[in-house]
N, C-alpha and C positions, 0 to 999 in steps of 0.2 A: 633188429629185424624181427618183429613180433610174429611174423608169419610162421616161424619154426616152433615157437612156444614150447621149449624144453625137449623137443624131439632129439633122439640120439643121432649124433653126426660122427662119421668116421674122420679122424684126423691122422693123416700119414705124414711122418717126418723122415727126412733123408739126411743122414749125417755120416761123416767119417769117424765120429766119436765112438767110444765104447759104452756110453750111457747117455740117455736123454731124459729130461724131466719136462713135464707139461703143466702149466699153471693157467687157471681160469680166474680172472679177477683177483689175482694175488694168492689164491688157494691152490695147493698142489693137487692136480688131478691124478697124477701117477708118475712113475719113473720106470724105465726099462733099461736093462743091460742088453747090449747088442753083441752078437757074435758074427763070425763070417757067414753062418747060415742065414742070418737075417738080411744079408745083401744090403747093408747100410740103411735099412728101413725099420722104423718102429711105427706101430699103429695103436691108436687109442680110440675108444668110444667115449664121446663127451656129450652130455646133455646140453643142448643149445641154451645159451644165456648171453644177452648182449653185454658188451664190455671189452676186456682185453684178454687175448689168448697169447700166452708167451711160452716158447720152447727154448730150453737151454741144453746145449750139447757139451759133453765132458769127454776128456781123454785122460786116463790115468788120474782121475779125480780133479783135473784142472778144467775150468771152463774154456772151451775153444770157439764157441759161437752162440749167438742167441738171435731170435727173431720174434717180433711182436705184431699181432694183427689186432686192429681195433674196429669195433662195429661202427659203421657210419650211419648217419641219419639220412633223411630224405634229401634229394638234390635241392640246392638253394641258389647257386649262381654258377656262372661260367668264369673261368680264369684263362687268360692268354699269356703265353711265355714264348718270346722269340729267341731263337738260337743266335741271331745276329741282328740287333736293332739298327746297326749302321751298315749300309750297302754302298756299292759303287755304281755309278750311273752307266751301267752296261747291261744288256739283256742276258748276259751270261751269269750274273750274280743272282743269288736266291736267298731268301730268309724262310726258314721253316718255323711256323708259329704253332706251338702245341696248344690245343684247347682241352681244358679239363672241366668236368662237371664235379663241383665240390659241395659239401654240406655246410651248415652254418659254422662249423669249426675249421673249415678250410681243408678237410680231408677229401681225397678223391673218393667218389662213389663208384666203385668198380663194376656195379651191375647196371649203371645208368645207360639207357639207350634213348637219346633225345635227338630230335632234328635240330641242327644248328644252321642258321643262315648267316651269310657274310656280306658286308658291303665294304667297299674300299674306295677311298678318295685320295687324290694327290697323284704323285708321279710314279705310280706303280699299277700292277694288275695282279689278279689272282691267277696263278699259273696252274694250280691243281688243288683239289681237296680230297682227302682220303681218310680211312679209319683203320686199316690193317685187318679188317674182317675178311677172312679168305672166302666167305660165302656171299659177300656183298658185291653185286655186279653193277652198282650205280656208277654213273659217269664221274670221272675225276674232274671233268671240265665244268661242272655246274657249281654255282656259288653257294652250295650248302651240302650238308651230309649228316647222316646219323652218327652219333658217337658209338664206339665199340669199347667195352670195358671202361666206359666213362671218359673216353678220349677220342679226339680226331686231330688231324693236322691240316693246316692250310699253307700252301706254298705261295709266297709273294715274290714277284719279279719286278725290278725297275723297268721303266719304259724308255730309258736312255736320257732322262733329264734329272737335274739336281733338285732337291727340295724335300718336302715331307710326304709321308704316306700315313694315313690313318685307317686302321682296320677295325671294324665293328663286328661283334658276334652276338647273335640273339637266339634264344630258344624259348618256346612257349612256357610260361610259368616260372622262368628263372631270371635272376638279375643278369643283365647283359654285361659285356666286357669290351674293352678296346685296347689296342696296342698302337703305339706311335713308333714309326720307323723313320730313319733319315737317310737320304741318298746324297752322297758326296760325289764330286768330280773324280774321274779316274786319275 
């Protein structure tokens, strides 16, 4: 994200460890010992640079955890992932299909806010579409929604018949995606 161009960013780390080390693109930025006064929190000021930011937590000299964040590129395509690709032919069954905006490497673009439209064919219907944004007041009943933190969800419900369901997702300027679901007899 070139828009930050080396600007200093505050990085806060929370750990139950007694020491934490922070690395930017493989180079150690710093290390801090933590005491009870620190309330499990270490803070570093890091000049922004694209790449990988990795934190490693230690207790008594032993690594107890690590987390890595990688800079993403611009949004490239949509990806659909169904929690249940096989449904039962009853209106009580649902499949939650997650929609993600990803870059060319397949990484989620967490700041992507794009309008996603859905079309569904086959023996199902769109029951709801949402994005978990607490400030979004858009209707859950419309066949489209903006992503929030690069994601949204569409809920698919069978209409009581067996067969196939095809869900298509499209967003302006991005590669579209599709998901195939199957509805079996109860």
